[in-house]
Biopython code that builds the backbone (N, CA, C, O; Angstrom):
import numpy as np
from Bio.PDB.StructureBuilder import StructureBuilder

atoms = [
    (1, "MET", "N", (0.851, -1.175, -0.005)),
    (1, "MET", "CA", (0.018, 0.001, -0.006)),
    (1, "MET", "C", (0.903, 1.248, 0.008)),
    (1, "MET", "O", (1.827, 1.346, 0.816)),
    (2, "PRO", "N", (0.628, 2.176, -0.866)),
    (2, "PRO", "CA", (1.450, 3.400, -0.925)),
    (2, "PRO", "C", (1.224, 4.293, 0.299)),
    (2, "PRO", "O", (0.192, 4.209, 0.963)),
    (3, "ALA", "N", (2.204, 5.142, 0.578)),
    (3, "ALA", "CA", (2.080, 6.073, 1.682)),
    (3, "ALA", "C", (0.947, 7.072, 1.398)),
    (3, "ALA", "O", (0.778, 7.538, 0.271)),
    (4, "VAL", "N", (0.196, 7.379, 2.425)),
    (4, "VAL", "CA", (-0.914, 8.294, 2.310)),
    (4, "VAL", "C", (-0.771, 9.343, 3.417)),
    (4, "VAL", "O", (-0.526, 9.011, 4.576)),
    (5, "ARG", "N", (-0.929, 10.612, 3.037)),
    (5, "ARG", "CA", (-0.871, 11.692, 4.033)),
    (5, "ARG", "C", (-2.245, 11.874, 4.648)),
    (5, "ARG", "O", (-3.266, 11.902, 3.962)),
    (6, "ILE", "N", (-2.232, 11.999, 5.973)),
    (6, "ILE", "CA", (-3.479, 12.282, 6.681)),
    (6, "ILE", "C", (-3.263, 13.500, 7.589)),
    (6, "ILE", "O", (-2.123, 13.878, 7.857)),
    (7, "THR", "N", (-4.314, 14.091, 8.043)),
    (7, "THR", "CA", (-4.209, 15.240, 8.906)),
    (7, "THR", "C", (-3.803, 14.811, 10.312)),
    (7, "THR", "O", (-4.002, 13.656, 10.687)),
    (8, "PRO", "N", (-3.232, 15.738, 11.098)),
    (8, "PRO", "CA", (-2.933, 15.417, 12.490)),
    (8, "PRO", "C", (-4.168, 14.930, 13.253)),
    (8, "PRO", "O", (-4.072, 14.011, 14.067)),
    (9, "ARG", "N", (-5.312, 15.534, 12.994)),
    (9, "ARG", "CA", (-6.553, 15.151, 13.670)),
    (9, "ARG", "C", (-6.925, 13.693, 13.322)),
    (9, "ARG", "O", (-7.322, 12.928, 14.202)),
    (10, "GLU", "N", (-6.797, 13.319, 12.055)),
    (10, "GLU", "CA", (-7.098, 11.959, 11.633)),
    (10, "GLU", "C", (-6.151, 10.981, 12.329)),
    (10, "GLU", "O", (-6.575, 9.920, 12.786)),
    (11, "ALA", "N", (-4.886, 11.335, 12.405)),
    (11, "ALA", "CA", (-3.895, 10.472, 13.072)),
    (11, "ALA", "C", (-4.252, 10.299, 14.543)),
    (11, "ALA", "O", (-4.255, 9.187, 15.071)),
    (12, "TYR", "N", (-4.548, 11.408, 15.184)),
    (12, "TYR", "CA", (-4.925, 11.374, 16.606)),
    (12, "TYR", "C", (-6.112, 10.467, 16.851)),
    (12, "TYR", "O", (-6.082, 9.633, 17.756)),
    (13, "GLU", "N", (-7.153, 10.619, 16.058)),
    (13, "GLU", "CA", (-8.352, 9.829, 16.220)),
    (13, "GLU", "C", (-8.086, 8.344, 16.000)),
    (13, "GLU", "O", (-8.611, 7.507, 16.734)),
    (14, "LYS", "N", (-7.286, 8.012, 15.007)),
    (14, "LYS", "CA", (-6.952, 6.603, 14.726)),
    (14, "LYS", "C", (-6.144, 5.997, 15.868)),
    (14, "LYS", "O", (-6.399, 4.861, 16.267)),
    (15, "VAL", "N", (-5.191, 6.728, 16.391)),
    (15, "VAL", "CA", (-4.352, 6.217, 17.487)),
    (15, "VAL", "C", (-5.187, 6.108, 18.759)),
    (15, "VAL", "O", (-5.130, 5.098, 19.460)),
    (16, "LYS", "N", (-5.957, 7.143, 19.054)),
    (16, "LYS", "CA", (-6.799, 7.157, 20.242)),
    (16, "LYS", "C", (-7.811, 6.011, 20.204)),
    (16, "LYS", "O", (-8.103, 5.407, 21.237)),
    (17, "GLY", "N", (-8.343, 5.711, 19.030)),
    (17, "GLY", "CA", (-9.315, 4.652, 18.886)),
    (17, "GLY", "C", (-8.712, 3.257, 18.736)),
    (17, "GLY", "O", (-9.442, 2.283, 18.551)),
    (18, "GLY", "N", (-7.395, 3.156, 18.814)),
    (18, "GLY", "CA", (-6.741, 1.844, 18.723)),
    (18, "GLY", "C", (-6.698, 1.267, 17.320)),
    (18, "GLY", "O", (-6.444, 0.076, 17.143)),
    (19, "GLN", "N", (-6.948, 2.111, 16.316)),
    (19, "GLN", "CA", (-6.949, 1.633, 14.939)),
    (19, "GLN", "C", (-5.593, 1.692, 14.288)),
    (19, "GLN", "O", (-5.386, 1.083, 13.239)),
    (20, "ALA", "N", (-4.656, 2.415, 14.886)),
    (20, "ALA", "CA", (-3.339, 2.577, 14.273)),
    (20, "ALA", "C", (-2.258, 2.702, 15.365)),
    (20, "ALA", "O", (-2.538, 3.053, 16.511)),
    (21, "LEU", "N", (-1.043, 2.409, 14.968)),
    (21, "LEU", "CA", (0.121, 2.537, 15.817)),
    (21, "LEU", "C", (0.884, 3.787, 15.364)),
    (21, "LEU", "O", (1.167, 3.946, 14.177)),
    (22, "LEU", "N", (1.214, 4.663, 16.300)),
    (22, "LEU", "CA", (1.929, 5.903, 16.004)),
    (22, "LEU", "C", (3.396, 5.700, 16.334)),
    (22, "LEU", "O", (3.749, 5.366, 17.465)),
    (23, "VAL", "N", (4.258, 5.907, 15.325)),
    (23, "VAL", "CA", (5.689, 5.667, 15.492)),
    (23, "VAL", "C", (6.479, 6.908, 15.152)),
    (23, "VAL", "O", (6.266, 7.514, 14.102)),
    (24, "CYS", "N", (7.396, 7.296, 16.034)),
    (24, "CYS", "CA", (8.297, 8.405, 15.759)),
    (24, "CYS", "C", (9.352, 7.889, 14.772)),
    (24, "CYS", "O", (9.987, 6.864, 15.021)),
    (25, "GLY", "N", (9.533, 8.590, 13.670)),
    (25, "GLY", "CA", (10.415, 8.127, 12.608)),
    (25, "GLY", "C", (11.914, 8.310, 12.865)),
    (25, "GLY", "O", (12.739, 7.892, 12.053)),
    (26, "TYR", "N", (12.260, 8.927, 13.980)),
    (26, "TYR", "CA", (13.683, 9.150, 14.286)),
    (26, "TYR", "C", (14.266, 7.953, 15.026)),
    (26, "TYR", "O", (13.661, 7.453, 15.974)),
    (27, "GLU", "N", (15.426, 7.496, 14.602)),
    (27, "GLU", "CA", (16.074, 6.375, 15.262)),
    (27, "GLU", "C", (16.736, 6.780, 16.573)),
    (27, "GLU", "O", (16.881, 5.951, 17.471)),
    (28, "GLU", "N", (17.139, 8.040, 16.696)),
    (28, "GLU", "CA", (17.829, 8.516, 17.899)),
    (28, "GLU", "C", (16.838, 8.645, 19.057)),
    (28, "GLU", "O", (15.831, 9.343, 18.943)),
    (29, "GLU", "N", (17.122, 7.980, 20.149)),
    (29, "GLU", "CA", (16.250, 8.005, 21.323)),
    (29, "GLU", "C", (16.089, 9.434, 21.870)),
    (29, "GLU", "O", (15.016, 9.784, 22.362)),
    (30, "GLU", "N", (17.125, 10.246, 21.790)),
    (30, "GLU", "CA", (17.059, 11.617, 22.279)),
    (30, "GLU", "C", (16.029, 12.432, 21.484)),
    (30, "GLU", "O", (15.270, 13.208, 22.065)),
    (31, "LYS", "N", (16.004, 12.256, 20.164)),
    (31, "LYS", "CA", (15.019, 12.953, 19.354)),
    (31, "LYS", "C", (13.604, 12.480, 19.680)),
    (31, "LYS", "O", (12.673, 13.282, 19.746)),
    (32, "PHE", "N", (13.450, 11.178, 19.884)),
    (32, "PHE", "CA", (12.138, 10.663, 20.252)),
    (32, "PHE", "C", (11.658, 11.287, 21.551)),
    (32, "PHE", "O", (10.508, 11.719, 21.641)),
    (33, "LYS", "N", (12.510, 11.340, 22.549)),
    (33, "LYS", "CA", (12.142, 11.919, 23.832)),
    (33, "LYS", "C", (11.775, 13.403, 23.685)),
    (33, "LYS", "O", (10.853, 13.886, 24.343)),
    (34, "ALA", "N", (12.496, 14.115, 22.828)),
    (34, "ALA", "CA", (12.250, 15.534, 22.637)),
    (34, "ALA", "C", (10.986, 15.822, 21.809)),
    (34, "ALA", "O", (10.341, 16.855, 21.988)),
    (35, "LEU", "N", (10.645, 14.899, 20.905)),
    (35, "LEU", "CA", (9.544, 15.129, 19.961)),
    (35, "LEU", "C", (8.386, 14.157, 20.140)),
    (35, "LEU", "O", (7.549, 14.019, 19.248)),
    (36, "ARG", "N", (8.331, 13.491, 21.271)),
    (36, "ARG", "CA", (7.317, 12.446, 21.498)),
    (36, "ARG", "C", (5.920, 13.045, 21.508)),
    (36, "ARG", "O", (5.653, 14.052, 22.164)),
    (37, "LEU", "N", (5.040, 12.393, 20.762)),
    (37, "LEU", "CA", (3.628, 12.749, 20.749)),
    (37, "LEU", "C", (2.892, 11.734, 21.619)),
    (37, "LEU", "O", (3.342, 10.600, 21.787)),
    (38, "GLU", "N", (1.765, 12.152, 22.162)),
    (38, "GLU", "CA", (0.958, 11.267, 23.018)),
    (38, "GLU", "C", (0.599, 9.982, 22.268)),
    (38, "GLU", "O", (0.073, 10.013, 21.156)),
    (39, "GLY", "N", (0.894, 8.871, 22.905)),
    (39, "GLY", "CA", (0.553, 7.574, 22.310)),
    (39, "GLY", "C", (1.593, 7.008, 21.369)),
    (39, "GLY", "O", (1.406, 5.903, 20.860)),
    (40, "ALA", "N", (2.669, 7.708, 21.120)),
    (40, "ALA", "CA", (3.682, 7.279, 20.173)),
    (40, "ALA", "C", (4.664, 6.296, 20.801)),
    (40, "ALA", "O", (4.897, 6.305, 22.010)),
    (41, "VAL", "N", (5.223, 5.460, 19.958)),
    (41, "VAL", "CA", (6.329, 4.576, 20.360)),
    (41, "VAL", "C", (7.584, 5.004, 19.616)),
    (41, "VAL", "O", (7.519, 5.603, 18.543)),
    (42, "SER", "N", (8.721, 4.685, 20.209)),
    (42, "SER", "CA", (9.976, 5.017, 19.562)),
    (42, "SER", "C", (10.202, 4.097, 18.352)),
    (42, "SER", "O", (9.531, 3.077, 18.197)),
    (43, "PHE", "N", (11.151, 4.478, 17.511)),
    (43, "PHE", "CA", (11.480, 3.629, 16.362)),
    (43, "PHE", "C", (12.052, 2.299, 16.854)),
    (43, "PHE", "O", (11.746, 1.245, 16.296)),
    (44, "ALA", "N", (12.877, 2.350, 17.893)),
    (44, "ALA", "CA", (13.447, 1.114, 18.452)),
    (44, "ALA", "C", (12.329, 0.230, 19.027)),
    (44, "ALA", "O", (12.351, -0.988, 18.853)),
    (45, "GLY", "N", (11.369, 0.837, 19.701)),
    (45, "GLY", "CA", (10.257, 0.078, 20.225)),
    (45, "GLY", "C", (9.419, -0.555, 19.114)),
    (45, "GLY", "O", (8.949, -1.686, 19.235)),
    (46, "PHE", "N", (9.247, 0.198, 18.039)),
    (46, "PHE", "CA", (8.509, -0.335, 16.880)),
    (46, "PHE", "C", (9.246, -1.519, 16.279)),
    (46, "PHE", "O", (8.629, -2.536, 15.962)),
    (47, "GLN", "N", (10.563, -1.401, 16.118)),
    (47, "GLN", "CA", (11.348, -2.504, 15.562)),
    (47, "GLN", "C", (11.242, -3.750, 16.424)),
    (47, "GLN", "O", (11.180, -4.865, 15.905)),
    (48, "ALA", "N", (11.222, -3.568, 17.732)),
    (48, "ALA", "CA", (11.122, -4.695, 18.643)),
    (48, "ALA", "C", (9.772, -5.400, 18.541)),
    (48, "ALA", "O", (9.698, -6.624, 18.648)),
    (49, "MET", "N", (8.704, -4.625, 18.333)),
    (49, "MET", "CA", (7.365, -5.242, 18.244)),
    (49, "MET", "C", (6.984, -5.663, 16.830)),
    (49, "MET", "O", (5.968, -6.331, 16.639)),
    (50, "LEU", "N", (7.773, -5.288, 15.853)),
    (50, "LEU", "CA", (7.435, -5.566, 14.447)),
    (50, "LEU", "C", (7.112, -7.035, 14.153)),
    (50, "LEU", "O", (6.126, -7.302, 13.466)),
    (51, "PRO", "N", (7.894, -7.987, 14.638)),
    (51, "PRO", "CA", (7.568, -9.383, 14.320)),
    (51, "PRO", "C", (6.202, -9.828, 14.809)),
    (51, "PRO", "O", (5.602, -10.731, 14.225)),
    (52, "ALA", "N", (5.697, -9.204, 15.881)),
    (52, "ALA", "CA", (4.413, -9.626, 16.441)),
    (52, "ALA", "C", (3.222, -8.820, 15.933)),
    (52, "ALA", "O", (2.077, -9.158, 16.235)),
    (53, "LEU", "N", (3.474, -7.763, 15.168)),
    (53, "LEU", "CA", (2.402, -6.936, 14.664)),
    (53, "LEU", "C", (1.611, -7.659, 13.559)),
    (53, "LEU", "O", (2.204, -8.301, 12.692)),
    (54, "PRO", "N", (0.308, -7.554, 13.591)),
    (54, "PRO", "CA", (-0.472, -8.124, 12.501)),
    (54, "PRO", "C", (-0.130, -7.432, 11.182)),
    (54, "PRO", "O", (0.168, -6.237, 11.162)),
    (55, "LYS", "N", (-0.171, -8.158, 10.120)),
    (55, "LYS", "CA", (0.179, -7.609, 8.798)),
    (55, "LYS", "C", (-0.760, -6.499, 8.355)),
    (55, "LYS", "O", (-0.377, -5.655, 7.545)),
    (56, "ASP", "N", (-1.991, -6.487, 8.876)),
    (56, "ASP", "CA", (-2.951, -5.478, 8.460)),
    (56, "ASP", "C", (-3.004, -4.304, 9.426)),
    (56, "ASP", "O", (-3.871, -3.442, 9.286)),
    (57, "ARG", "N", (-2.110, -4.244, 10.397)),
    (57, "ARG", "CA", (-2.080, -3.143, 11.377)),
    (57, "ARG", "C", (-1.639, -1.849, 10.682)),
    (57, "ARG", "O", (-0.599, -1.805, 10.025)),
    (58, "GLU", "N", (-2.434, -0.819, 10.837)),
    (58, "GLU", "CA", (-2.088, 0.487, 10.254)),
    (58, "GLU", "C", (-1.006, 1.117, 11.104)),
    (58, "GLU", "O", (-1.095, 1.115, 12.331)),
    (59, "ILE", "N", (0.018, 1.656, 10.456)),
    (59, "ILE", "CA", (1.152, 2.264, 11.158)),
    (59, "ILE", "C", (1.297, 3.687, 10.620)),
    (59, "ILE", "O", (1.379, 3.908, 9.412)),
    (60, "ILE", "N", (1.326, 4.642, 11.544)),
    (60, "ILE", "CA", (1.503, 6.042, 11.183)),
    (60, "ILE", "C", (2.867, 6.491, 11.682)),
    (60, "ILE", "O", (3.142, 6.471, 12.881)),
    (61, "PHE", "N", (3.719, 6.896, 10.743)),
    (61, "PHE", "CA", (5.032, 7.427, 11.102)),
    (61, "PHE", "C", (4.975, 8.946, 11.083)),
    (61, "PHE", "O", (4.307, 9.551, 10.245)),
    (62, "TYR", "N", (5.690, 9.546, 12.024)),
    (62, "TYR", "CA", (5.770, 11.001, 12.021)),
    (62, "TYR", "C", (7.212, 11.437, 12.292)),
    (62, "TYR", "O", (7.991, 10.710, 12.907)),
    (63, "CYS", "N", (7.543, 12.625, 11.825)),
    (63, "CYS", "CA", (8.792, 13.285, 12.152)),
    (63, "CYS", "C", (8.506, 14.773, 12.168)),
    (63, "CYS", "O", (7.578, 15.250, 11.514)),
    (64, "ALA", "N", (9.302, 15.487, 12.911)),
    (64, "ALA", "CA", (9.046, 16.921, 13.042)),
    (64, "ALA", "C", (10.114, 17.729, 12.329)),
    (64, "ALA", "O", (10.062, 18.959, 12.331)),
]
sb = StructureBuilder()
sb.init_structure("model")
sb.init_model(0)
sb.init_chain("A")
sb.init_seg("    ")
for serial, (resi, resn, name, xyz) in enumerate(atoms, 1):
    if name == "N":
        sb.init_residue(resn, " ", resi, " ")
    sb.init_atom(name, np.array(xyz, "f"), 0.0, 1.0, " ", f" {name:<3s}", serial, name[0])
structure = sb.get_structure()
């Protein structure tokens, strides 16, 4: 599936409703801590959970 841009409000609603996983696109933990959004996981955390994620799970990446 190609990348699709959504609004911040759409992302918030999807994450809040449990429909999507919000991932900070920065690999550096310091950047994640500085730019963390509510409900987001770090890139390292995402990589750790990747093998267990369902193939149809929607994933929203963000960077600032």
